[in-house]
C-alpha positions in Angstrom: -23.7 -6.6 -2.9 -21.6 -9.6 -2.1 -18.9 -10.1 0.6 -15.7 -11.8 -0.7 -12.4 -12.4 1.0 -9.6 -10.0 0.0 -6.3 -11.7 -0.6 -3.0 -10.0 -0.8 -1.0 -11.7 -3.7 2.2 -9.8 -3.0 4.0 -6.5 -3.3 7.1 -4.8 -4.6 9.1 -1.7 -3.9 12.2 0.0 -4.9 14.9 0.6 -2.2 14.1 3.6 -0.2 16.7 6.2 -0.3 17.8 9.2 1.7 16.5 12.4 0.0 18.9 14.1 -2.4 20.8 10.9 -3.1 20.0 8.2 -5.8 16.5 9.3 -6.8 17.1 13.1 -6.5 16.2 13.7 -10.3 13.7 10.9 -10.7 10.4 12.4 -9.1 7.3 10.6 -8.1 6.2 9.7 -11.6 9.5 7.9 -12.3 9.5 6.0 -9.1 5.8 5.0 -9.5 6.3 3.6 -13.0 9.4 1.5 -12.0 7.4 0.1 -9.1 4.2 -0.6 -10.9 6.0 -2.0 -13.9 7.9 -4.3 -11.6 4.6 -5.5 -10.0 3.2 -6.1 -13.3 6.3 -8.2 -14.3 6.5 -10.1 -11.2 2.8 -11.5 -11.4 2.5 -11.5 -15.1 -0.1 -8.8 -15.4 0.9 -7.5 -18.9 -2.0 -6.3 -20.8 -4.6 -7.2 -18.0 -7.4 -4.8 -17.1 -7.6 -4.5 -13.4 -10.6 -2.9 -11.5 -8.6 -0.1 -10.0 -5.2 1.2 -9.2 -5.2 3.3 -6.1 -2.0 5.3 -5.8 -0.9 8.4 -4.0 1.8 11.0 -3.2 2.0 13.6 -0.4 4.6 15.8 -1.7 3.9 16.2 -5.4 4.0 18.9 -8.2 0.6 20.1 -9.5 1.4 18.2 -12.7 1.2 15.0 -10.6 -2.5 15.5 -9.8 -3.4 12.3 -11.8 -0.2 10.2 -11.1 -2.1 6.9 -10.4 -3.7 7.0 -13.9 -0.6 8.3 -15.7 1.6 5.8 -13.9 -0.8 3.1 -14.7 -0.7 4.0 -18.4 3.1 3.4 -18.4 3.0 0.2 -16.2 2.2 -2.5 -18.7 -1.3 -2.9 -17.6 -4.2 -2.5 -20.0 -4.9 1.1 -20.7 -8.4 0.5 -19.7 -7.3 0.1 -16.0 -8.7 3.1 -14.1 -6.6 4.9 -11.4 -7.4 7.0 -8.4 -4.9 9.5 -6.9 -5.2 9.8 -3.1 -3.4 11.2 -0.1 -3.7 10.8 3.7 -0.2 11.6 4.7 1.8 8.7 6.0 -1.3 6.3 5.9 -1.7 7.0 2.2 -1.0 3.5 0.7 -2.4 1.5 3.6 -5.7 3.6 3.0 -5.4 2.7 -0.7 -5.1 -1.0 0.2 -8.3 -0.5 2.2 -10.1 1.3 -0.7 -9.2 -1.5 -3.1 -10.0 -4.3 -0.6 -13.5 -2.7 0.0 -14.3 -2.8 -3.7 -13.2 -6.4 -3.9 -15.2 -7.4 -0.9 -18.3 -5.7 -2.3 -18.0 -7.4 -5.6 -17.5 -4.2 -7.5 -14.0 -5.3 -8.9 -12.1 -8.7 -8.7 -8.5 -7.2 -8.5 -6.5 -4.0 -8.0 -3.3 -2.4 -7.0 -2.6 -0.1 -4.0 0.4 2.0 -3.5 2.2 5.3 -3.2 5.3 7.2 -4.1 7.0 10.1 -2.4 10.0 12.3 -2.8 11.6 14.9 -0.5 14.1 15.7 -3.1 12.1 16.8 -6.1 9.7 19.1 -4.1 7.6 21.8 -5.5 9.2 25.2 -5.1 6.6 28.1 -5.5 7.4 31.7 -6.2 6.2 34.3 -3.7 2.6 35.7 -4.1 4.2 39.0 -5.2 6.2 37.6 -7.9 3.3 35.5 -9.2 1.1 38.5 -9.5 3.9 40.5 -11.2 4.4 37.6 -13.8 0.5 37.4 -14.4 0.3 41.2 -14.8 3.3 41.1 -17.3 1.6 38.4 -19.3 -1.5 40.6 -19.6 0.5 43.5 -20.8 0.1 44.2 -24.5 3.4 45.8 -25.6 7.1 44.9 -24.7 7.4 48.5 -23.0 4.4 47.7 -20.8 5.8 44.4 -20.0 9.2 45.9 -19.0 7.5 48.6 -16.9 5.5 45.9 -15.0 8.7 43.9 -14.4 10.5 46.9 -12.8 7.8 48.9 -11.0 8.1 48.5 -7.4 10.2 45.4 -7.6 11.8 44.1 -4.4 14.3 41.3 -4.2 12.0 39.7 -1.5 9.9 38.7 -4.2 12.5 36.2 -5.3 12.4 34.3 -2.2 10.7 31.0 -2.9 8.2 29.0 -0.8 8.9 25.3 0.0 6.3 22.7 0.9 5.5 23.0 4.7 6.8 20.7 7.3 4.7 21.9 10.1 1.0 21.3 11.2 -0.9 24.1 9.7 -3.0 24.8 12.9 -0.1 24.6 15.4 3.0 25.7 13.5 4.8 22.7 15.1 6.6 20.0 13.2 5.7 16.3 13.7 9.0 16.0 15.5 8.1 18.9 17.9 4.8 17.3 18.6 6.3 14.0 19.2 8.8 15.6 21.7 5.7 16.7 23.6 4.4 13.1 23.5 7.7 11.7 24.7 7.6 14.1 27.7 4.0 13.3 28.6 4.5 9.5 28.5 8.0 9.8 30.0 9.9 8.1 27.1 13.7 8.4 27.6 16.4 9.0 25.1 18.0 5.7 25.8 14.9 3.6 25.0 14.4 5.5 21.8 18.0 4.8 20.7 17.7 1.1 21.5 14.6 0.8 19.4 16.3 2.5 16.6 19.4 0.3 16.9 17.1 -2.8 16.9 15.3 -1.6 13.8 18.6 -1.4 11.8 19.8 -4.8 13.2 16.5 -6.5 12.0 16.3 -4.8 8.8 20.1 -5.8 8.1 19.5 -9.4 9.2 16.3 -9.6 6.9 18.4 -8.6 3.8 21.2 -11.0 4.9 18.8 -13.9 5.0 17.2 -13.0 1.7 13.8 -12.1 2.9 13.6 -9.1 0.5 14.8 -11.0 -2.6 11.2 -10.8 -4.2 10.1 -7.6 -2.5 12.8 -5.1 -3.3 13.6 -4.3 -6.9 16.9 -2.8 -7.7 16.7 0.7 -9.2 19.2 3.5 -10.1 22.0 1.1 -9.1 20.6 0.7 -5.5 19.9 -2.7 -4.4 18.8 -2.1 -0.7 17.6 0.8 1.5 20.6 3.3 1.7 19.3 4.7 5.1 20.2 1.3 6.5 23.2 1.5 8.9 24.0 -2.1 10.1 27.1 -0.8 11.9 25.5 1.8 14.0 25.8 1.4 17.7 24.2 2.7 20.8 27.3 5.0 21.4 26.9 6.4 17.9 23.2 7.1 18.3 23.8 8.6 21.7 26.3 11.1 20.3 23.6 12.7 18.1 22.2 16.1 19.2 18.4 16.7 19.6 16.8 17.5 16.2 13.7 19.3 17.2 14.1 20.7 20.8 17.6 22.2 20.5 17.3 24.8 23.2 15.5 23.5 26.4 18.1 20.8 27.2 15.4 18.1 27.4 15.1 17.2 23.7 15.3 13.4 23.1 14.4 13.0 19.4 17.5 12.9 17.1 18.2 12.2 13.5 18.9 8.7 14.6 15.8 7.8 16.4 13.5 9.6 13.9 12.8 8.4 10.4 14.7 10.1 7.6 13.5 12.3 4.8 13.4 9.7 2.0 12.4 8.9 -1.5 10.8 5.7 -2.7 7.6 3.9 -3.9 5.8 0.6 -3.1 2.8 -1.3 -4.4 0.7 -4.3 -3.5 -1.7 -6.5 -5.6 -4.9 -7.4 -4.0 -7.6 -9.8 -5.4 -10.4 -12.2 -4.8 -9.8 -15.9 -4.4 -11.5 -16.6 -7.7 -9.4 -14.1 -9.7 -6.2 -15.4 -8.2 -7.1 -19.0 -8.8 -7.9 -18.3 -12.5 -4.4 -17.0 -13.0 -2.5 -19.5 -10.8 -1.4 -17.0 -8.3 -1.1 -17.8 -4.7 -2.6 -15.6 -2.0 0.0 -14.7 0.8 -2.6 -13.4 3.4 -6.0 -11.7 3.6 -6.8 -8.3 4.6 -9.7 -8.8 7.1 -10.3 -5.7 9.1 -9.3 -1.9 9.0 -10.0 1.1 11.0 -9.1 4.8 10.7 -9.3 7.4 13.7 -8.4 10.8 14.6 -7.4 12.6 17.8 -8.0 16.3 18.9 -4.4 17.4 18.9 -5.5 21.0 19.2 -6.8 20.4 22.7 -4.1 18.4 24.2 -4.0 15.1 22.7 -0.8 13.7 21.2 -0.6 14.3 17.4 0.6 10.9 16.6 -1.6 9.0 19.0 -4.7 8.3 16.8 -3.6 4.5 16.2 -4.2 4.0 19.9 -7.8 4.8 19.3 -8.2 2.9 15.9 -6.7 -0.3 17.1 -9.0 -1.1 20.1 -12.0 -0.2 17.9 -10.8 -2.6 15.2 -10.0 -5.4 17.8 -13.5 -5.1 19.2 -15.0 -5.5 15.7 -12.7 -8.5 15.0 -13.4 -10.1 18.4 -9.7 -10.1 19.2 -7.3 -8.9 21.9 -4.0 -7.1 21.3 -2.0 -10.4 22.2 -3.7 -12.3 19.5 -1.1 -11.6 16.9 2.1 -13.2 15.7 3.4 -10.0 14.3 3.0 -6.2 14.9 3.9 -3.7 12.3 4.0 -0.3 14.1 5.3 2.4 11.7 8.4 3.9 13.2 7.8 7.6 12.4 9.7 8.2 15.6 11.0 5.7 18.1 9.1 7.8 20.7 5.9 7.5 18.8 6.0 3.6 18.9 6.9 3.7 22.5 4.2 6.2 23.4 1.7 3.9 21.6 2.7 0.8 23.5 2.9 2.6 26.9 -0.7 4.0 26.2 -2.0 0.5 25.6 -0.6 -0.6 28.9 -2.1 2.3 30.9 -5.2 1.4 32.9 -5.8 5.3 33.2 -5.6 5.9 29.4 -7.5 2.8 28.4 -10.3 3.6 30.9 -10.7 7.4 30.4 -9.8 7.7 26.8 -10.6 4.4 25.2 -13.6 3.5 27.5 -12.1 0.1 28.3 -12.6 -1.9 31.5 -9.0 -3.0 31.4 -5.8 -2.0 29.7 -5.2 -3.6 26.3 -1.9 -4.8 27.7 1.6 -5.3 26.4 3.0 -7.1 23.4 5.9 -9.4 22.9 8.8 -7.2 21.8 10.1 -10.2 19.7 7.1 -9.8 17.5 7.4 -6.2 16.9 8.7 -5.0 13.5 10.6 -8.2 13.1 12.3 -7.1 9.9 12.9 -3.7 10.9 10.9 -0.6 9.9 11.0 3.1 9.0 13.8 4.0 11.3 16.0 1.8 9.3 14.3 1.6 5.9 13.3 5.2 5.6 9.8 6.6 5.3 8.7 8.0 1.8 5.3 9.1 3.2 2.9 7.7 0.7 4.9 4.5 0.2 5.3 3.2 3.7 1.8 1.6 4.0 2.3 -0.6 0.9 5.9 -1.4 2.2 4.4 -2.6 5.5 1.5 -4.6 3.9 3.8 -6.4 1.5 6.2 -7.2 4.3 3.7 -8.5 6.7 1.9 -10.5 3.9 5.3 -12.2 3.1 6.1 -12.8 6.7 2.7 -14.6 7.1 3.3 -16.7 4.0 6.8 -17.5 5.3 5.3 -18.6 8.7 2.5 -20.6 7.0 -0.3 -19.2 9.1 -0.9 -16.5 11.6 -2.2 -12.9 12.1 -0.5 -9.6 11.8 -1.5 -6.1 13.1 -0.7 -2.8 11.1 -0.6 0.5 12.9 0.3 3.7 11.1 0.3 7.3 12.5 -0.2 10.2 10.1 0.1 14.0 10.0 -3.1 15.9 10.9 -3.6 13.7 14.0 -4.9 10.5 12.2 -4.1 6.9 12.4 -4.8 4.0 9.8 -4.8 0.4 11.1 -5.4 -3.0 9.6 -5.3 -6.7 10.2 -3.9 -9.4 7.9 -4.5 -13.1 8.4 -3.3 -16.3 6.8 -5.5 -19.4 7.8 
């Protein structure tokens, strides 16, 4: 086993779109093929055999069980390129980057693609258990009369009620938004600071588009050239006028549609490789993926569902010999404005850092000017499995633009988990 540096050559994504708009009839496969094909086109990978394509989706049809391999076969890569389909909720494509990076570092492969695609428009709608059993019994019936008798015997209209993908945590019955409301209450995160973070995200993303930062990162698709969730004209007054989205009855709800990430559709992918592989093809490396860590919290016994990154980051920093302040950029996924603010407050808390993280001192604060400098999920949208690759591609491009530096990635996920990574450019 060898240990090689893992370079990020670059990434692409299609514009993220609010659900039931531009990509309503495309589905995960169509978005995945467009994104992978665009990455192949950008870096001249036609006909090349890569070591791995790690690609995933969170909400998908059963027919998409092998989406990584199927999308790879339609991407322009050599058909001998293998694919692995994964899912770790919102951390899926960052996890895929870690999977590919580990294989490159170990010398198992020289290059690979990590990414993800997600839709909340083309969701699997499942018939009720009763109707499923009725249809199966009808299929086993031998004569038309037996089939008819099975179809009508004991039939109830309630059997026609479909079942949609769950949005709640199976073990608590609460949605991520409801869990985040509890976190906001625990950490005393107010409505105004959430709205201000959301406003800043829109302003930063709009400014990044205006200066051409996304020219090579975002590929037009279906007539859309930029994320259609983006609202550059929003104001604090408009955000303040929105009603609570998750706690609608207590009078204390602070999470709204404006300071929470939108249900959205989209896909993103990044190309990773060893120095040698990149040099052979004349490809430049934007940054290196140097460290990564995954953690989980016991949200069933009182910990905040989305607080796992607060655990993963200090463990990763200890392994890297770094402090929280040793970064030029911080990419903290904006599932909710409150989640970002809870994370930052936890790292500043002497009590939390001592009693939960086992540290002698707080991790401390970060420079707000370095946080999500080109906007994040509140403005861009959050197709679950695509967010990690979006963040990796954005941060790598930022480091290349700066010429050197270090960036921290922190992504919370459903199920009380967190995926984190460090990118560096010497």
